[in-house]
VMD Tcl script that draws the C-alpha trace (Angstrom):
set ca {
  {6.02 12.18 1.56}
  {6.79 12.27 -2.28}
  {4.65 10.49 -4.58}
  {7.65 8.64 -5.99}
  {5.19 6.34 -8.00}
  {3.88 8.81 -10.53}
  {7.79 9.53 -11.45}
  {9.94 6.46 -10.84}
  {9.31 2.68 -11.78}
  {10.38 0.31 -9.25}
  {13.88 -0.08 -11.18}
  {14.34 3.71 -11.01}
  {13.63 3.39 -7.12}
  {15.88 0.89 -6.67}
  {18.67 2.79 -7.88}
  {17.67 5.83 -6.21}
  {17.74 4.04 -3.09}
  {21.31 2.55 -3.77}
  {22.76 5.95 -4.36}
  {21.01 7.03 -1.17}
  {22.57 4.22 0.63}
  {26.58 4.74 -0.97}
  {26.13 8.70 -0.41}
  {25.54 7.93 3.10}
  {28.64 5.35 3.06}
  {30.88 7.51 0.97}
  {29.82 11.24 0.54}
  {29.12 10.24 -2.94}
  {28.51 7.52 -5.35}
  {30.01 6.11 -8.61}
  {28.59 4.36 -11.57}
  {30.70 1.29 -10.42}
  {29.41 1.59 -7.02}
  {25.71 1.64 -8.11}
  {26.46 -1.70 -10.57}
  {28.04 -3.59 -7.81}
  {25.52 -2.82 -5.14}
  {22.47 -3.75 -7.53}
  {24.50 -6.37 -9.64}
  {23.86 -4.76 -13.18}
  {26.23 -3.70 -15.86}
  {27.89 -0.30 -16.01}
  {25.53 0.62 -19.47}
  {22.69 -0.20 -17.08}
  {24.00 2.09 -14.77}
  {24.49 4.97 -17.08}
  {21.04 4.62 -18.84}
  {19.37 5.00 -15.24}
  {21.66 7.80 -13.88}
  {20.52 9.64 -17.13}
  {16.76 9.42 -16.43}
  {17.38 9.90 -12.74}
  {18.91 13.39 -14.03}
  {16.50 14.09 -16.37}
  {14.11 14.36 -13.44}
  {16.07 16.53 -11.41}
  {16.85 13.62 -8.59}
  {20.81 13.33 -9.04}
  {23.68 15.46 -9.61}
  {25.38 13.35 -12.81}
  {27.97 14.20 -15.37}
  {29.23 11.17 -17.23}
  {32.60 9.77 -15.23}
  {31.80 11.89 -12.15}
  {30.55 11.46 -8.67}
  {26.80 11.36 -8.54}
  {25.26 13.07 -5.75}
  {21.76 13.37 -4.90}
  {19.54 16.56 -5.57}
  {17.41 17.71 -2.48}
  {14.22 16.40 -4.49}
  {15.99 12.93 -5.00}
  {17.01 13.00 -1.00}
  {13.68 13.17 -0.39}
  {12.09 10.76 -2.82}
  {14.70 8.02 -2.15}
  {14.15 8.56 2.29}
  {10.30 8.19 1.33}
  {11.51 4.88 -0.39}
  {13.61 3.84 2.37}
  {10.77 4.43 4.89}
  {8.43 2.46 3.00}
  {11.28 -0.35 2.99}
  {11.79 -0.09 6.83}
  {8.10 -0.18 7.72}
  {7.52 -3.26 5.94}
  {10.91 -5.02 6.91}
  {10.01 -3.84 10.65}
  {6.73 -5.62 10.26}
  {8.07 -8.71 8.72}
  {10.81 -9.13 11.58}
  {8.93 -7.61 14.48}
  {5.38 -8.84 14.49}
  {5.79 -11.84 11.75}
  {8.77 -13.07 13.17}
  {10.34 -13.53 9.39}
  {14.06 -13.94 8.96}
  {15.72 -10.60 8.43}
  {17.02 -11.84 4.85}
  {13.88 -13.06 3.87}
  {12.11 -9.54 5.17}
  {14.53 -7.57 3.42}
  {14.03 -9.06 0.04}
  {10.02 -9.10 0.70}
  {10.43 -5.30 1.64}
  {12.42 -4.52 -1.36}
  {9.76 -6.32 -3.60}
  {6.81 -4.58 -1.84}
  {8.45 -1.06 -1.27}
  {7.31 0.20 -4.98}
  {3.31 -0.40 -4.53}
  {3.23 0.66 -0.62}
  {0.74 3.31 -0.34}
  {1.10 6.10 2.33}
  {-1.93 5.56 3.69}
  {-0.82 1.97 4.17}
  {2.62 2.84 5.46}
  {0.99 5.47 7.98}
  {-1.40 2.55 9.35}
  {1.68 0.12 9.47}
  {4.13 1.90 11.28}
  {1.41 3.00 13.64}
  {0.45 -1.03 14.44}
  {4.10 -1.56 15.29}
  {4.65 1.02 17.65}
  {1.26 0.06 19.02}
  {2.61 -3.59 19.30}
  {5.77 -2.48 20.43}
  {4.16 -0.45 23.35}
  {1.62 -3.69 24.28}
  {4.13 -6.70 23.85}
  {1.25 -8.95 25.33}
  {-0.88 -8.82 22.09}
  {1.68 -10.19 19.90}
  {2.23 -13.04 22.58}
  {-1.72 -13.48 22.59}
  {-1.16 -13.22 18.27}
  {1.37 -15.99 18.28}
  {-0.45 -18.34 21.13}
  {-0.87 -21.99 19.60}
  {-4.70 -22.95 18.91}
  {-6.05 -25.89 20.03}
  {-5.71 -27.46 16.43}
  {-1.46 -26.37 17.11}
  {-1.82 -23.79 14.62}
  {-0.76 -20.43 15.76}
  {-3.43 -17.83 15.43}
  {-3.43 -15.20 12.88}
}
mol new
graphics top color blue
foreach p $ca { graphics top sphere $p radius 0.5 }
foreach p [lrange $ca 0 end-1] q [lrange $ca 1 end] { graphics top cylinder $p $q radius 0.2 }
display resetview
């Protein structure tokens, strides 16, 4: 796992993740695709692309397509892995709606340390192998509340 938090702000992580998703869908991204995906202005995209290019994470020339460098791809996959682990935990373990889980995962993915990501992933896999644990976790208590 790459230490993206040492290099990128949460905002730049969001740009890198968006670029990765667009590249997967279309093989390359354009500034307008990124602006649309993130709901930001074109000047904001341009500033972010310059910053990501300076860090060696993307291949970028104004008015041309944007692609990820190998390091950029590795970092974006790391960000997406943190997002997926959080989202899976919220949906599969806590039964949070997918929309709310996605939003919360996006907000939290930027701060999730590797050690916690590994533990969270192992916990999700454990519960998926032993669903009776989850049933017991959700079992109503005499107070009428679900145990936690």
